[in-house]
C-alpha positions in Angstrom: -121.8 -63.7 220.6 -118.7 -63.0 218.6 -119.4 -64.9 215.4 -116.5 -65.9 213.2 -114.2 -66.7 216.1 -113.4 -70.3 216.5 -112.2 -71.4 219.9 -109.1 -73.5 220.4 -109.5 -77.3 220.6 -111.1 -78.1 223.9 -112.1 -80.9 226.2 -115.3 -79.9 228.0 -116.2 -81.6 231.3 -119.7 -81.0 232.9 -119.8 -81.9 236.6 -123.4 -82.6 237.3 -123.8 -83.7 233.7 -127.0 -85.6 234.4 -128.5 -82.7 236.5 -131.3 -80.3 235.8 -129.2 -77.4 234.5 -127.2 -79.6 232.3 -130.3 -81.1 230.6 -132.2 -77.8 230.4 -129.4 -75.4 229.4 -125.9 -76.8 228.9 -126.4 -79.7 226.6 -128.9 -77.9 224.3 -126.7 -74.9 224.2 -123.6 -76.9 223.3 -125.5 -78.7 220.6 -126.7 -75.3 219.2 -123.2 -74.0 219.1 -122.2 -77.2 217.3 -124.9 -76.7 214.6 -123.8 -73.0 214.2 -120.1 -74.0 213.7 -119.1 -72.2 216.9 -117.5 -75.1 218.8 -113.8 -75.8 218.3 -112.7 -77.8 215.3 -111.8 -80.6 217.6 -113.6 -81.1 220.9 -115.0 -83.7 223.3 -117.7 -83.4 226.0 -117.5 -85.5 229.1 -120.5 -85.7 231.5 -119.8 -86.6 235.1 -122.2 -87.3 238.0 -122.9 -90.0 240.5 -125.6 -91.5 238.4 -124.8 -95.0 236.9 -125.0 -94.4 233.2 -123.3 -95.8 230.1 -122.1 -93.6 227.3 -125.2 -94.7 225.3 -127.4 -93.8 228.3 -125.9 -90.3 228.5 -126.4 -89.9 224.7 -130.1 -90.7 225.1 -130.4 -88.2 228.0 -128.7 -85.5 225.9 -130.9 -86.2 222.8 -134.0 -86.0 224.9 -132.8 -82.8 226.5 -132.0 -81.1 223.2 -135.4 -82.2 221.8 -137.3 -80.8 224.8 -135.3 -77.7 225.7 -133.2 -76.8 222.7 -133.5 -73.7 220.5 -133.1 -75.7 217.3 -134.4 -78.9 215.8 -132.3 -82.0 215.9 -130.7 -82.7 212.5 -129.6 -86.3 212.2 -126.2 -85.6 210.6 -125.3 -83.0 213.1 -126.6 -85.2 216.0 -124.4 -88.1 214.8 -121.3 -86.0 215.0 -122.3 -84.5 218.4 -123.1 -87.9 219.9 -119.8 -89.4 218.7 -118.0 -86.8 220.8 -120.0 -87.3 224.0 -118.6 -89.4 226.8 -119.8 -90.1 230.4 -118.0 -91.0 233.6 -120.1 -92.3 236.5 -118.0 -91.4 239.5 -118.0 -88.9 242.3 -115.1 -86.5 241.8 -113.5 -85.0 244.9 -110.3 -84.9 247.0 -107.9 -87.6 245.9 -110.5 -89.7 244.3 -110.1 -88.3 240.8 -108.7 -91.1 238.7 -111.8 -91.9 236.6 -112.4 -88.3 235.4 -108.6 -87.7 234.9 -108.3 -90.8 232.8 -111.3 -89.7 230.7 -109.9 -86.2 230.1 -106.5 -87.6 229.1 -108.1 -90.1 226.8 -110.1 -87.4 225.1 -107.0 -85.2 224.8 -105.1 -88.1 223.0 -108.1 -88.4 220.6 -108.0 -84.7 219.8 -104.2 -84.5 219.7 -101.9 -81.7 220.7 -102.5 -79.8 223.9 -106.2 -78.8 223.9 -107.8 -76.4 226.4 -109.8 -77.8 229.3 -113.2 -76.3 230.2 -114.7 -77.6 233.5 -118.3 -76.6 234.2 -119.3 -77.0 237.8 -123.1 -77.5 237.5 -123.3 -78.7 241.1 -124.5 -77.2 244.4 -122.1 -74.6 246.0 -120.8 -77.0 248.7 -119.2 -79.1 246.0 -117.3 -76.2 244.4 -114.3 -76.4 246.8 -113.9 -80.2 246.8 -114.1 -80.4 243.0 -111.6 -77.6 242.6 -109.2 -79.3 245.0 -109.8 -82.5 243.0 -108.8 -80.8 239.8 -105.6 -79.6 241.5 -104.9 -83.1 242.9 -105.4 -84.7 239.5 -103.0 -82.3 237.8 -105.8 -81.0 235.5 -105.5 -77.2 236.1 -102.9 -76.6 233.3 -104.7 -75.0 230.3 -107.9 -75.0 232.3 -110.8 -72.7 232.7 -113.4 -73.4 235.4 -117.0 -72.2 235.2 -118.8 -71.8 238.5 -122.6 -71.6 238.7 -124.3 -69.3 241.1 -124.8 -68.8 244.0 -121.2 -68.3 245.0 -121.6 -69.2 248.7 -124.5 -68.6 251.0 -123.2 -65.4 252.6 -120.1 -63.2 252.7 -118.2 -65.5 255.0 -118.8 -68.7 253.0 -118.1 -66.9 249.7 -114.7 -65.6 251.0 -113.8 -69.1 252.3 -114.8 -70.6 248.9 -112.9 -67.9 247.1 -109.7 -68.6 249.1 -110.0 -72.3 248.4 -110.5 -71.8 244.7 -107.6 -69.3 244.5 -105.2 -71.8 246.1 -105.7 -73.9 243.0 -106.6 -71.5 240.2 -105.5 -68.1 239.0 -108.2 -65.4 238.7 -108.0 -65.5 234.9 -109.0 -69.2 235.0 -112.1 -68.5 237.0 -115.4 -67.9 235.2 -118.2 -67.1 237.7 -121.3 -67.3 235.5 -124.5 -65.3 235.8 -126.7 -66.1 232.8 -128.6 -62.8 233.1 -125.4 -61.0 231.9 -125.6 -63.1 228.7 -129.0 -61.8 227.8 -128.9 -59.8 224.5 -131.1 -56.9 225.8 -129.0 -56.4 228.9 -125.8 -56.3 226.7 -127.6 -53.8 224.5 -127.9 -51.4 227.4 -124.3 -50.4 226.7 -125.1 -49.7 223.1 -128.3 -47.9 223.9 -126.5 -45.6 226.3 -123.1 -45.1 224.8 -123.6 -45.6 221.1 -126.5 -43.1 220.8 -126.8 -39.4 221.7 -130.4 -39.5 223.0 -130.4 -41.8 226.0 -127.3 -41.1 228.1 -128.1 -37.4 228.7 -131.3 -38.4 230.5 -129.9 -41.5 232.2 -129.6 -39.9 235.7 -131.4 -38.5 238.7 -132.5 -35.3 236.9 -134.8 -37.2 234.6 -135.4 -40.6 236.1 -137.9 -41.0 239.0 -137.2 -44.6 239.8 -136.1 -47.9 238.3 -137.8 -51.3 238.6 -136.2 -54.7 238.0 -139.0 -57.2 238.0 -138.6 -61.0 237.6 -141.8 -62.8 238.6 -142.0 -66.5 237.9 -145.1 -68.7 237.4 -143.2 -71.9 238.3 -142.7 -73.2 241.8 -139.6 -74.9 243.1 -140.1 -78.1 241.2 -137.7 -80.8 242.5 -135.2 -78.3 244.0 -136.5 -78.2 247.5 -133.1 -79.2 249.0 -131.4 -76.4 247.2 -134.2 -73.8 247.7 -134.5 -74.4 251.5 -130.8 -73.4 251.8 -131.1 -70.3 249.6 -134.5 -68.8 249.2 -135.3 -66.0 246.7 -132.9 -63.4 248.2 -129.8 -65.6 247.8 -131.0 -67.3 244.6 -132.1 -64.3 242.6 -131.5 -60.9 244.2 -127.8 -61.1 245.4 -127.0 -62.8 242.1 -129.1 -61.9 239.0 -130.9 -58.7 240.1 -127.9 -57.0 241.6 -125.9 -57.8 238.5 -128.7 -56.3 236.3 -128.7 -53.2 238.5 -125.0 -52.7 238.1 -125.3 -52.7 234.3 -128.1 -50.2 234.4 -126.4 -47.9 236.9 -122.7 -48.1 235.8 -120.6 -45.2 234.5 -119.1 -45.4 231.0 -116.1 -47.8 231.0 -112.9 -46.7 229.3 -113.1 -49.7 227.0 -115.4 -52.7 226.4 -112.9 -55.1 228.0 -113.3 -57.3 231.1 -111.3 -55.2 233.6 -112.9 -51.7 232.8 -116.4 -53.2 232.7 -115.9 -55.1 236.0 -114.3 -52.0 237.6 -117.4 -49.9 236.8 -119.8 -52.5 238.1 -117.7 -52.8 241.3 -118.1 -49.0 241.8 -121.9 -49.4 241.6 -121.8 -52.1 244.3 -119.6 -49.9 246.5 -122.1 -47.1 246.1 -125.1 -49.1 247.1 -126.4 -48.7 250.7 -126.8 -52.0 252.7 -130.3 -53.4 252.6 -132.2 -52.7 255.8 -135.3 -54.4 257.2 -137.4 -51.4 256.1 -136.1 -51.9 252.5 -137.1 -55.6 252.3 -140.3 -57.7 252.0 -140.1 -61.4 252.2 -143.0 -63.7 251.1 -143.9 -67.3 250.8 -146.5 -68.7 248.5 -149.4 -70.6 250.2 -148.7 -74.3 249.8 -144.9 -74.1 249.8 -144.6 -75.9 253.1 -146.5 -78.8 251.5 -144.0 -79.3 248.7 -141.9 -82.5 248.9 -138.7 -81.9 250.8 -139.8 -78.6 252.4 -140.0 -78.3 256.2 -143.5 -78.0 257.5 -142.5 -74.8 259.5 -140.2 -73.4 256.8 -139.4 -69.7 256.9 -137.7 -69.7 253.5 -138.9 -66.9 251.3 -140.2 -67.7 247.8 -140.7 -64.0 247.2 -138.5 -60.9 247.7 -139.0 -57.2 247.0 -136.5 -54.7 248.1 -135.7 -51.0 247.7 -132.1 -50.2 246.8 -130.3 -46.8 247.0 -127.3 -46.1 244.9 -125.6 -43.2 246.7 -123.5 -41.5 244.0 -123.8 -38.3 241.9 -125.8 -39.9 239.1 -128.4 -41.8 241.1 -128.7 -40.0 244.5 -132.4 -39.9 245.4 -133.5 -42.4 242.7 -134.8 -45.7 244.3 -134.3 -49.0 242.6 -137.1 -51.5 243.3 -136.3 -55.2 242.8 -139.0 -57.9 242.8 -138.9 -61.6 242.2 -140.9 -64.6 243.3 -142.2 -68.1 242.6 -145.8 -69.1 241.8 -146.7 -65.6 240.7 -149.3 -64.4 238.2 -146.9 -64.3 235.2 -143.3 -65.0 234.2 -141.6 -61.9 233.1 -138.1 -60.4 233.2 -138.2 -56.6 232.8 -136.3 -53.5 233.7 -138.3 -50.3 233.7 -136.9 -46.8 233.9 -139.7 -44.4 234.9 -139.0 -40.8 233.8 -140.0 -37.8 235.9 -143.1 -35.7 235.1 -142.6 -32.4 233.3 -142.0 -29.4 235.6 -145.4 -28.0 234.6 -148.2 -30.2 233.3 -150.3 -28.2 230.9 -152.3 -31.3 229.9 -153.4 -32.2 233.4 -157.1 -31.7 232.7 -156.9 -33.5 229.3 -155.8 -37.0 230.3 -156.9 -39.6 232.9 -155.0 -39.6 236.2 -154.4 -43.4 235.7 -152.1 -42.9 232.8 -148.5 -43.8 233.7 -145.4 -41.6 233.3 -143.4 -42.1 230.2 -141.0 -45.0 230.8 -138.4 -47.2 229.0 -138.9 -50.9 229.4 -136.1 -53.5 228.7 -137.6 -57.0 228.2 -135.0 -59.6 229.2 -137.4 -62.6 228.7 -138.0 -64.7 225.7 -139.4 -61.7 223.7 -136.3 -59.7 224.2 -136.6 -56.1 223.1 -136.9 -52.5 224.2 -140.1 -50.4 224.4 -140.4 -46.6 225.0 -143.9 -45.7 226.4 -145.1 -42.1 226.4 -148.2 -39.9 226.1 -149.5 -38.7 222.7 -152.6 -36.9 221.5 -155.4 -39.2 220.6 -156.6 -38.6 217.0 -159.8 -36.5 216.8 -161.1 -32.9 217.1 -160.6 -32.7 220.8 -157.3 -32.6 222.7 -157.0 -35.8 224.7 -153.9 -37.8 225.7 -153.4 -41.5 225.5 -150.6 -44.0 225.9 -148.4 -44.8 222.9 -145.3 -46.9 222.3 -142.3 -47.3 220.2 -140.9 -50.8 220.2 -137.6 -52.4 219.1 -137.4 -56.1 218.6 -134.5 -58.1 217.4 -136.4 -60.2 214.9 -138.1 -57.1 213.5 -134.9 -55.1 213.1 -132.3 -57.8 212.3 -134.4 -60.7 211.1 -132.8 -63.3 213.3 -133.5 -65.1 216.5 -131.7 -64.1 219.7 -128.9 -66.4 220.8 -129.5 -67.7 224.3 -127.5 -66.4 227.2 -126.0 -69.8 228.0 -124.9 -70.2 224.4 -123.3 -66.8 224.5 -121.5 -67.4 227.8 -120.3 -70.9 227.0 -118.8 -69.6 223.7 -117.1 -66.7 225.6 -115.7 -69.2 228.1 -114.3 -71.3 225.2 -112.7 -68.2 223.8 -111.3 -67.2 227.1 -113.4 -63.9 227.2 -114.3 -63.0 230.8 -116.1 -59.8 229.9 -119.6 -61.0 230.8 -118.6 -62.9 233.9 -118.3 -61.7 237.5 -115.4 -60.8 239.7 -114.7 -61.7 243.3 -114.7 -58.2 244.8 -118.1 -57.4 243.4 -119.6 -60.7 244.7 -118.1 -60.1 248.2 -119.7 -56.7 248.2 -123.1 -57.9 247.2 -123.1 -60.4 250.1 -122.0 -57.6 252.4 -125.1 -55.5 251.3 -127.5 -58.2 252.6 -125.6 -59.4 255.6 -127.9 -57.8 258.1 -131.2 -59.1 256.6 -129.6 -62.6 256.3 -128.6 -62.6 259.9 -131.9 -61.2 261.2 -134.5 -61.9 258.4 -137.8 -60.0 258.5 -141.0 -61.9 258.8 -142.4 -63.9 255.9 -145.7 -62.7 254.4 -147.9 -65.4 252.9 -149.3 -64.8 249.4 -151.7 -66.7 247.2 -150.3 -68.7 244.3 -151.0 -66.9 241.0 -150.9 -63.5 242.6 -148.3 -60.6 242.4 -147.0 -61.3 245.9 -147.9 -60.0 249.4 -149.6 -56.7 249.9 -146.5 -55.5 251.7 -144.7 -55.3 248.4 -147.2 -52.7 247.2 -146.6 -50.7 250.3 -142.9 -50.8 249.7 -143.1 -48.9 246.4 -146.0 -46.6 247.4 -147.0 -43.9 246.4 -145.5 -45.3 243.1 -146.8 -48.5 241.5 -145.2 -51.5 239.9 -145.4 -51.3 236.2 -146.2 -55.0 235.8 -149.8 -55.7 236.9 -150.2 -55.2 240.7 -153.5 -57.1 240.9 -154.0 -60.8 241.4 -154.1 -62.9 238.2 -157.6 -63.9 237.1 -158.5 -67.4 238.1 
């Protein structure tokens, strides 16, 4: 987050303001920005959804959400100011039926004075993106506007291109903010500093020194109340095409000419173009036992709750280095890690002095709540004999800088308020990611059942063999 930069005065509208994402992420993040002095000097927040709520009812929802999911405690003075600037419009916004939201925006602008910016956050299912964008155009609200779109952007390449065409009829590209909150994670942003601000990592960040890369995002949680959404998407659309491909692009990209939106997006787009399309042999789909009994799930559902895939980046730097991606629901643990496994030395003089089970040296980026970076390697165990054992050097933000990590939604919301698109995604890259999975979406491989609390189906272990996943590959203890 760029501290010390105050955004211009803004009216913020959250479509889906009473939804799960708004309560878990958006309202707590906006409150935290408020307490840090990182919102504009003058601002208003308008929540919109079909739920019948009063302003006071929305205030209560916001306070409960901040108390349950926020990164900071509620301070009464700060909350009073925040609540005074919250409004709610209970109305479906689409097509020509835009009067209630338009009137609320214009009223908020009169209260602020001048010509404030407008930030519209579409925290709604993808089918609503087009109608809401058309509604903004019909209401005359696109001047001075920035529009944030939540993932997934479509359900395949065809639907994405149709959506993108609709959006571009109303908005210019520099008004469009396609958000992927993984790009706002501090450790992932630190990859650029790790590689390009230091002399020790970039020289070995290539096929000559790296054996393979793992991007691993298991989740303990199930689908919750999101059956309607999840039955349309599944793990491949929900996580791989969006989050994990974006993480891969940051790991694999070449040095940009500048830390500006266009050069960074250009380099990420080159990675996507270098990736080979995912084939059936590259993909494992799984479904946790009991998923079909979840409320709202079809009893014969073939939706995958687990995906593991092998990705090839066919360029000079990464030729022959497989990238293994894994994610799933109801797994043994919730983690978000990227592991770069280094090659073994050309001659192993310590082969008889260390157990065969010891892993290769590897660099692990933790993108989860305990964000940080760990370098794991082999070292001599103290004592008179020569034996090797695993050792680690760890970087943590709190240990090095003495402060908590700002959350990704806070970072990205602040960037959107500033008009900084650096950490957002671009249409050409998204279109290419959908192209990469077109075949397996059209003709999906079979779904393998796996026990809840496990590390997924056995086929995922076969996919990476003879290597192994660095996160535990055995079932969690009961």
